[in-house]
C-alpha positions in Angstrom: 0.0 0.0 0.0 1.3 3.5 -0.9 1.8 6.2 1.7 -0.4 8.9 0.2 0.3 12.4 1.6 -3.3 13.6 1.1 -6.5 12.4 2.6 -8.7 12.2 -0.6 -11.8 10.0 -1.0 -12.7 9.0 -4.5 -15.1 6.2 -3.5 -17.1 5.0 -6.4 -15.6 7.4 -8.9 -14.6 5.8 -12.2 -11.1 6.9 -13.1 -9.6 6.1 -16.6 -5.8 6.3 -16.8 -4.1 6.0 -20.1 -0.4 5.1 -20.2 -1.0 3.1 -17.0 1.5 0.4 -18.0 4.3 2.9 -17.3 5.8 3.8 -13.9 4.3 7.3 -13.4 0.8 6.6 -14.5 0.8 3.2 -13.1 1.4 4.7 -9.6 -1.3 7.3 -10.3 -3.7 4.5 -11.0 -2.7 2.7 -7.8 -3.1 6.0 -5.8 -6.7 6.5 -7.2 -7.6 2.9 -6.5 -6.3 3.2 -2.9 -8.4 6.3 -2.5 -11.5 4.3 -3.3 -11.9 4.9 -7.1 -12.8 2.2 -9.6 -9.8 2.4 -11.9 -9.6 1.5 -15.6 -5.9 1.1 -16.4 -5.3 1.5 -20.2 -2.1 0.8 -22.1 -0.8 -0.8 -25.3 1.1 -3.2 -23.0 -1.7 -5.4 -21.9 0.5 -7.5 -19.7 1.6 -4.5 -17.7 -1.9 -3.2 -16.9 -3.2 -6.7 -16.1 -0.4 -7.1 -13.6 -1.2 -3.7 -12.2 -4.9 -4.6 -11.8 -4.0 -7.9 -10.1 -1.8 -6.0 -7.6 -4.5 -3.6 -6.8 -7.1 -6.3 -6.4 -4.8 -8.3 -4.1 -4.9 -5.2 -1.8 -8.7 -5.1 -1.9 -9.0 -2.2 -4.5 -11.0 -2.0 -7.7 -8.9 -1.9 -10.9 -9.3 -3.4 -14.3 -6.6 -3.5 -17.0 -7.4 -3.0 -20.7 -5.2 -3.1 -23.8 -5.7 0.2 -25.7 -4.0 1.9 -28.6 -4.6 5.6 -28.0 -4.1 6.3 -31.7 -6.9 4.1 -32.9 -10.4 5.6 -32.4 -12.2 2.2 -33.0 -10.1 0.5 -30.4 -10.7 3.2 -27.9 -14.5 3.1 -28.6 -14.4 -0.7 -27.9 -12.5 -0.2 -24.6 -14.9 2.6 -23.6 -17.8 0.1 -24.0 -15.9 -2.5 -21.9 -15.2 0.1 -19.1 -18.9 1.1 -19.1 -19.9 -2.5 -18.7 -17.3 -3.3 -16.0 -17.1 -0.1 -14.0 -19.6 2.5 -15.2 -19.3 5.9 -17.0 -16.0 7.8 -16.7 -15.8 10.5 -14.0 -12.1 11.3 -14.3 -9.9 10.9 -17.3 -6.1 11.0 -16.9 -4.3 11.3 -20.3 -0.9 9.9 -19.5 0.0 8.1 -22.7 2.9 9.6 -24.5 6.6 9.3 -25.2 9.6 10.1 -27.4 11.2 8.3 -30.4 14.9 7.9 -31.2 14.3 9.1 -34.8 13.3 12.5 -33.4 16.3 12.8 -31.0 19.6 14.4 -31.8 22.9 12.8 -30.6 24.6 16.1 -29.8 23.3 18.8 -27.5 24.8 21.7 -29.4 25.4 22.1 -33.1 28.9 23.5 -32.6 29.8 20.3 -30.8 28.6 18.0 -33.6 30.9 15.2 -34.7 31.1 13.1 -37.8 28.6 10.2 -37.7 26.3 11.9 -35.1 22.6 12.5 -35.8 22.2 16.3 -35.7 19.2 18.5 -35.9 19.5 18.4 -39.7 19.3 14.7 -39.7 16.0 14.3 -37.7 13.6 12.0 -39.4 10.3 13.7 -40.3 8.4 10.4 -39.8 9.9 10.1 -36.3 8.9 13.7 -35.4 5.4 13.1 -36.8 5.1 10.0 -34.6 6.0 11.9 -31.4 3.5 14.6 -32.1 0.8 12.0 -32.9 1.5 9.9 -29.8 1.5 12.8 -27.4 -1.2 15.1 -28.9 -3.5 12.8 -30.8 -2.9 10.2 -28.0 -4.5 12.7 -25.7 -7.2 14.1 -28.0 -8.6 10.7 -29.1 -9.1 9.2 -25.6 -10.8 12.5 -24.6 -13.2 12.1 -27.5 -14.0 8.6 -26.3 -14.5 9.1 -22.6 -15.6 12.8 -22.2 -18.9 11.8 -23.8 -19.8 10.2 -20.4 -19.1 13.5 -18.7 -21.0 15.7 -21.2 -24.1 13.5 -20.7 -24.0 13.9 -16.9 -22.7 17.5 -17.0 -19.8 16.7 -14.6 -16.3 15.3 -14.8 -12.6 16.0 -14.9 -9.9 15.7 -17.5 -6.2 15.8 -16.5 -3.4 15.9 -19.1 0.2 14.8 -18.2 2.5 17.4 -19.6 6.2 18.0 -18.8 8.6 20.7 -17.7 9.9 20.2 -21.3 6.8 22.2 -22.4 8.2 25.3 -20.6 11.9 24.9 -20.8 12.8 22.5 -23.6 15.6 20.1 -22.9 18.4 19.6 -25.4 18.3 16.6 -27.8 14.5 16.2 -27.8 12.9 19.0 -29.8 9.8 17.0 -31.0 9.0 15.7 -27.5 9.3 19.3 -26.0 7.0 20.7 -28.7 4.5 17.9 -28.3 4.3 18.4 -24.6 3.8 22.1 -25.1 0.7 21.1 -27.0 -0.4 19.0 -24.1 -0.2 22.0 -21.8 -2.1 24.2 -24.2 -4.9 21.6 -24.9 -6.7 21.8 -21.5 -7.0 25.5 -22.0 -8.9 24.9 -25.2 -10.9 22.1 -23.6 -11.7 24.2 -20.6 -13.2 26.9 -22.9 -15.1 24.3 -25.0 -16.6 22.5 -22.0 -17.1 25.7 -19.9 -20.8 25.2 -19.7 -20.7 21.4 -19.6 -19.5 21.0 -16.0 -16.2 19.5 -17.0 -12.9 20.6 -15.4 -9.9 20.5 -17.6 -6.3 20.9 -16.3 -2.8 19.6 -16.7 0.3 18.9 -14.6 3.9 19.3 -15.7 6.1 17.0 -13.6 9.8 17.7 -13.3 12.4 14.9 -13.3 11.4 11.8 -11.5 13.6 8.7 -11.4 11.9 5.8 -13.2 12.8 2.7 -15.1 12.5 4.7 -18.4 15.1 7.3 -17.6 17.4 5.7 -15.1 20.1 5.0 -17.7 19.9 8.6 -18.7 20.4 9.9 -15.2 22.8 7.4 -13.7 25.9 5.5 -14.7 26.1 1.7 -14.1 28.0 2.4 -10.8 25.1 4.6 -9.5 26.9 7.9 -10.0 25.1 10.8 -11.8 25.7 11.2 -15.5 26.8 14.6 -16.9 23.2 15.2 -18.0 21.9 14.4 -14.6 24.3 16.9 -13.1 23.0 19.6 -15.4 19.5 18.8 -14.4 20.2 19.0 -10.7 22.1 22.2 -11.1 18.9 23.7 -12.5 16.6 22.2 -9.9 16.2 24.6 -6.9 14.8 21.9 -4.6 17.7 19.6 -5.3 17.6 15.8 -5.5 15.3 13.8 -7.8 12.1 12.4 -6.4 11.0 8.8 -6.7 7.7 8.6 -8.7 5.7 7.7 -5.6 6.7 10.8 -3.7 4.5 12.8 -6.0 1.6 10.4 -6.4 -0.7 12.2 -4.0 0.1 15.6 -5.5 -1.0 14.4 -8.9 -4.6 14.0 -7.7 -4.8 17.7 -6.6 -6.1 19.0 -10.0 -9.0 16.4 -9.9 -9.8 16.7 -6.2 -13.3 18.3 -6.7 -14.4 14.9 -8.0 -13.3 13.4 -4.7 -13.4 14.8 -1.2 -10.3 16.5 0.2 -10.2 18.0 3.7 -8.7 21.4 4.3 -8.3 22.4 0.7 -8.2 26.1 -0.3 -11.5 27.5 -1.3 -11.7 28.6 -4.9 -8.9 26.4 -6.1 -11.4 23.7 -7.1 -13.0 26.1 -9.6 -9.9 26.7 -11.7 -9.9 25.4 -15.2 -7.3 25.3 -18.0 -4.4 25.4 -15.6 -1.1 23.5 -15.9 0.5 23.0 -12.5 4.3 22.7 -12.3 6.1 20.2 -10.1 9.8 20.2 -9.3 10.6 22.8 -11.9 13.9 22.5 -13.7 15.9 24.8 -15.9 18.7 23.9 -18.4 
């Protein structure tokens, strides 16, 4: 069981989390389940979300895992029907699916340091860049189309996008990912306007660096010492050391807390829409 820093009750709320086969969104799904929600964990990696669901059920929580390709509307529609039958209509949607692609990543940080044989900015593959934008933006838009219908019909609900600090201060090497996440920060502002009279809250969060299985090799050498890139990140992080992903699990439910019950929260904060909250800001 996770040690959640906030006393939030999501009993009987149906929470759909895309990208739940990964570490960050997997822990978000667990946090929601522990807080009483009925969780639908979606990911292209069916084995990962089935394992996640089994772990939650073993602790007495409600969680079902579903294979879902966030770039296929027909597949999302089918999963939506399964979730309706198993858990009920969606109250909260967390759009966490996304990622980068090596074809859209440079080998060198700065052009003046480019060496022969390296993939520079001028060698980026257009297809790779297109994939990154599709995965992150369309991979958020399409699940929203599938599950927000439940919210519109009942005139209540919450949509949370997972952006990144890259959206505000782009990191070197990954221009497509930075640009795609900027779109994810912008999208809830559009959604908040579009759904303003529909009772749906739309926000985003932009996590800073969290140590996970996906980025461990980027941040640490085999002997456990920080890499040169890791040192740059820490030098630009005012609060210092990296967090483990579970340290922020409770904070990630803040933008959706109106759908649950949180004691001692600030009045007025629950009415904000179209915001992107920053966590553990970094600068490079």
